[in-house]
N, CA, C and O atoms as a DFTB+ gen file, in Angstrom:
276 C
 N C O
     1  1     -88.630    -115.220      30.303
     2  2     -88.679    -115.988      31.527
     3  2     -88.054    -115.168      32.654
     4  3     -87.055    -114.476      32.461
     5  1     -88.651    -115.259      33.804
     6  2     -88.128    -114.571      34.996
     7  2     -87.981    -115.574      36.121
     8  3     -88.703    -116.569      36.185
     9  1     -87.043    -115.302      37.003
    10  2     -86.920    -116.113      38.212
    11  2     -86.205    -115.314      39.298
    12  3     -85.386    -114.435      39.031
    13  1     -86.557    -115.664      40.534
    14  2     -85.840    -115.128      41.689
    15  2     -84.751    -116.127      42.054
    16  3     -85.009    -117.329      42.122
    17  1     -83.561    -115.651      42.286
    18  2     -82.489    -116.449      42.857
    19  2     -82.341    -115.990      44.298
    20  3     -82.100    -114.813      44.565
    21  1     -82.489    -116.929      45.221
    22  2     -82.441    -116.606      46.644
    23  2     -81.286    -117.367      47.278
    24  3     -81.177    -118.584      47.132
    25  1     -80.424    -116.641      47.983
    26  2     -79.295    -117.258      48.690
    27  2     -79.476    -116.952      50.171
    28  3     -79.624    -115.798      50.572
    29  1     -79.461    -118.014      50.975
    30  2     -79.674    -117.897      52.420
    31  2     -78.424    -118.341      53.167
    32  3     -77.756    -119.292      52.761
    33  1     -78.112    -117.655      54.253
    34  2     -76.992    -118.022      55.126
    35  2     -77.474    -119.047      56.142
    36  3     -78.634    -119.039      56.554
    37  1     -76.556    -119.936      56.540
    38  2     -76.873    -120.894      57.598
    39  2     -76.044    -120.564      58.841
    40  3     -75.077    -119.805      58.778
    41  1     -76.443    -121.148      59.959
    42  2     -75.731    -120.876      61.207
    43  2     -74.364    -121.555      61.267
    44  3     -73.598    -121.306      62.197
    45  1     -74.044    -122.408      60.294
    46  2     -72.723    -123.042      60.260
    47  2     -71.785    -122.351      59.265
    48  3     -70.665    -122.810      59.045
    49  1     -72.239    -121.258      58.672
    50  2     -71.419    -120.521      57.724
    51  2     -71.601    -120.952      56.276
    52  3     -70.973    -120.385      55.382
    53  1     -72.445    -121.939      56.032
    54  2     -72.738    -122.390      54.668
    55  2     -73.809    -121.490      54.057
    56  3     -74.345    -120.590      54.703
    57  1     -74.096    -121.767      52.799
    58  2     -75.173    -121.056      52.117
    59  2     -76.070    -122.071      51.440
    60  3     -75.621    -123.134      51.011
    61  1     -77.336    -121.729      51.353
    62  2     -78.320    -122.537      50.636
    63  2     -78.939    -121.629      49.588
    64  3     -79.174    -120.447      49.839
    65  1     -79.201    -122.181      48.421
    66  2     -79.790    -121.348      47.373
    67  2     -80.981    -122.059      46.750
    68  3     -81.056    -123.287      46.737
    69  1     -81.896    -121.274      46.241
    70  2     -83.036    -121.804      45.538
    71  2     -83.477    -120.823      44.474
    72  3     -83.150    -119.637      44.525
    73  1     -84.224    -121.333      43.507
    74  2     -84.703    -120.519      42.405
    75  2     -86.214    -120.665      42.339
    76  3     -86.742    -121.773      42.425
    77  1     -86.899    -119.557      42.188
    78  2     -88.352    -119.554      42.054
    79  2     -88.672    -119.047      40.656
    80  3     -88.418    -117.887      40.329
    81  1     -89.231    -119.929      39.837
    82  2     -89.538    -119.587      38.451
    83  2     -90.865    -118.830      38.348
    84  3     -91.782    -119.034      39.143
    85  1     -90.936    -117.960      37.356
    86  2     -92.145    -117.199      37.023
    87  2     -92.760    -116.462      38.213
    88  3     -93.956    -116.613      38.466
    89  1     -91.979    -115.673      38.947
    90  2     -92.526    -114.949      40.094
    91  2     -93.385    -113.775      39.632
    92  3     -93.342    -113.365      38.472
    93  1     -94.145    -113.263      40.549
    94  2     -94.933    -112.065      40.295
    95  2     -94.100    -110.870      40.767
    96  3     -94.028    -110.615      41.969
    97  1     -93.468    -110.132      39.844
    98  2     -92.602    -109.028      40.246
    99  2     -93.362    -107.824      40.795
   100  3     -92.748    -106.870      41.273
   101  1     -94.696    -107.859      40.729
   102  2     -95.506    -106.748      41.244
   103  2     -95.850    -106.897      42.721
   104  3     -96.487    -106.019      43.302
   105  1     -95.430    -108.006      43.331
   106  2     -95.668    -108.187      44.768
   107  2     -94.882    -107.149      45.545
   108  3     -93.730    -106.872      45.212
   109  1     -95.479    -106.573      46.569
   110  2     -94.747    -105.605      47.391
   111  2     -93.552    -106.261      48.087
   112  3     -93.615    -107.428      48.472
   113  1     -92.483    -105.512      48.243
   114  2     -91.265    -106.010      48.884
   115  2     -91.563    -106.518      50.287
   116  3     -90.945    -107.485      50.734
   117  1     -92.493    -105.888      50.986
   118  2     -92.839    -106.309      52.346
   119  2     -93.392    -107.736      52.354
   120  3     -93.073    -108.513      53.254
   121  1     -94.218    -108.091      51.362
   122  2     -94.771    -109.438      51.280
   123  2     -93.681    -110.460      50.962
   124  3     -93.670    -111.557      51.522
   125  1     -92.782    -110.105      50.079
   126  2     -91.684    -111.002      49.717
   127  2     -90.781    -111.218      50.926
   128  3     -90.372    -112.344      51.208
   129  1     -90.476    -110.149      51.630
   130  2     -89.635    -110.239      52.818
   131  2     -90.285    -111.116      53.888
   132  3     -89.610    -111.910      54.542
   133  1     -91.595    -110.969      54.061
   134  2     -92.317    -111.782      55.045
   135  2     -92.280    -113.267      54.645
   136  3     -92.163    -114.137      55.508
   137  1     -92.378    -113.551      53.358
   138  2     -92.315    -114.937      52.886
   139  2     -90.933    -115.531      53.139
   140  3     -90.820    -116.691      53.537
   141  1     -89.890    -114.752      52.913
   142  2     -88.526    -115.217      53.183
   143  2     -88.350    -115.478      54.675
   144  3     -87.739    -116.473      55.066
   145  1     -88.880    -114.593      55.504
   146  2     -88.806    -114.784      56.960
   147  2     -89.495    -116.084      57.381
   148  3     -88.994    -116.802      58.247
   149  1     -90.656    -116.390      56.763
   150  2     -91.355    -117.642      57.079
   151  2     -90.547    -118.845      56.618
   152  3     -90.503    -119.866      57.305
   153  1     -89.911    -118.734      55.468
   154  2     -89.067    -119.820      54.967
   155  2     -87.918    -120.101      55.944
   156  3     -87.603    -121.256      56.230
   157  1     -87.302    -119.033      56.448
   158  2     -86.203    -119.187      57.405
   159  2     -86.712    -119.781      58.723
   160  3     -86.075    -120.663      59.297
   161  1     -87.855    -119.295      59.194
   162  2     -88.415    -119.775      60.465
   163  2     -88.836    -121.248      60.391
   164  3     -88.761    -121.968      61.387
   165  1     -89.274    -121.689      59.219
   166  2     -89.740    -123.065      59.030
   167  2     -88.768    -123.800      58.111
   168  3     -89.161    -124.344      57.079
   169  1     -87.524    -123.808      58.492
   170  2     -86.416    -124.354      57.714
   171  2     -86.803    -125.661      57.025
   172  3     -87.072    -126.662      57.688
   173  1     -86.829    -125.646      55.697
   174  2     -87.244    -126.822      54.935
   175  2     -86.066    -127.676      54.479
   176  3     -86.267    -128.745      53.904
   177  1     -84.849    -127.222      54.727
   178  2     -83.668    -127.950      54.298
   179  2     -83.170    -128.889      55.386
   180  3     -83.465    -128.706      56.567
   181  1     -82.416    -129.889      54.975
   182  2     -81.745    -130.790      55.904
   183  2     -80.728    -129.964      56.691
   184  3     -79.930    -129.244      56.090
   185  1     -80.739    -130.053      58.001
   186  2     -79.867    -129.222      58.849
   187  2     -78.434    -129.720      58.932
   188  3     -77.643    -129.183      59.707
   189  1     -78.087    -130.729      58.157
   190  2     -76.729    -131.273      58.194
   191  2     -75.691    -130.197      57.872
   192  3     -74.594    -130.219      58.432
   193  1     -76.016    -129.257      56.982
   194  2     -75.094    -128.173      56.632
   195  2     -75.428    -126.881      57.379
   196  3     -74.890    -125.821      57.060
   197  1     -76.298    -126.968      58.352
   198  2     -76.645    -125.806      59.168
   199  2     -78.076    -125.374      58.949
   200  3     -78.642    -125.556      57.872
   201  1     -78.648    -124.802      59.981
   202  2     -80.017    -124.294      59.913
   203  2     -80.020    -122.921      59.254
   204  3     -79.063    -122.157      59.384
   205  1     -81.101    -122.617      58.547
   206  2     -81.208    -121.306      57.910
   207  2     -81.165    -120.217      58.964
   208  3     -81.780    -120.330      60.024
   209  1     -80.423    -119.153      58.651
   210  2     -80.230    -118.072      59.621
   211  2     -80.701    -116.727      59.087
   212  3     -81.395    -115.991      59.789
   213  1     -80.328    -116.393      57.836
   214  2     -80.670    -115.070      57.309
   215  2     -80.591    -115.065      55.789
   216  3     -80.041    -115.978      55.173
   217  1     -81.144    -114.032      55.211
   218  2     -81.083    -113.837      53.765
   219  2     -79.743    -113.228      53.397
   220  3     -79.343    -112.216      53.972
   221  1     -79.049    -113.832      52.447
   222  2     -77.799    -113.282      51.951
   223  2     -78.086    -112.328      50.801
   224  3     -77.636    -111.182      50.800
   225  1     -78.854    -112.824      49.807
   226  2     -79.263    -111.947      48.704
   227  2     -80.426    -112.583      47.957
   228  3     -80.662    -113.788      48.039
   229  1     -81.141    -111.738      47.229
   230  2     -82.233    -112.184      46.385
   231  2     -82.209    -111.331      45.133
   232  3     -82.186    -110.102      45.206
   233  1     -82.215    -111.985      43.989
   234  2     -82.131    -111.262      42.719
   235  2     -83.261    -111.706      41.802
   236  3     -83.619    -112.883      41.763
   237  1     -83.817    -110.751      41.065
   238  2     -84.801    -111.049      40.032
   239  2     -84.055    -111.048      38.703
   240  3     -83.449    -110.045      38.325
   241  1     -84.100    -112.178      37.996
   242  2     -83.427    -112.301      36.708
   243  2     -84.479    -112.420      35.618
   244  3     -85.438    -113.183      35.738
   245  1     -84.284    -111.657      34.558
   246  2     -85.164    -111.734      33.399
   247  2     -84.335    -112.188      32.211
   248  3     -83.324    -111.571      31.879
   249  1     -84.769    -113.277      31.566
   250  2     -84.075    -113.809      30.396
   251  2     -84.979    -113.583      29.199
   252  3     -86.138    -113.997      29.196
   253  1     -84.448    -112.930      28.196
   254  2     -85.200    -112.664      26.985
   255  2     -84.554    -113.404      25.823
   256  3     -83.345    -113.308      25.611
   257  1     -85.362    -114.140      25.075
   258  2     -84.848    -114.907      23.943
   259  2     -85.493    -114.409      22.660
   260  3     -86.704    -114.196      22.605
   261  1     -84.680    -114.225      21.635
   262  2     -85.166    -113.831      20.317
   263  2     -84.759    -114.903      19.316
   264  3     -83.575    -115.201      19.156
   265  1     -85.752    -115.479      18.642
   266  2     -85.454    -116.483      17.637
   267  2     -84.973    -115.785      16.375
   268  3     -85.638    -114.879      15.871
   269  1     -83.829    -116.199      15.865
   270  2     -83.230    -115.582      14.680
   271  2     -83.622    -116.348      13.421
   272  3     -83.943    -115.739      12.400
   273  1     -83.599    -117.655      13.483
   274  2     -83.973    -118.478      12.329
   275  2     -85.068    -119.447      12.680
   276  3     -85.506    -120.219      11.827
């Protein structure tokens, strides 16, 4: 299983995070960056804790499971 963990900064100093399951890791970084920019521009979160301002970090996590028994 793979997922992107995305942490975004808000204009009030808070952070918002989300996880995207089963991403396509072969997408060019430019396309991913453009998608993050659109997410920030079209803030989908409640602004009570601040409007989205910038990307703090984005990580691709791969979890591998091996059944033993």
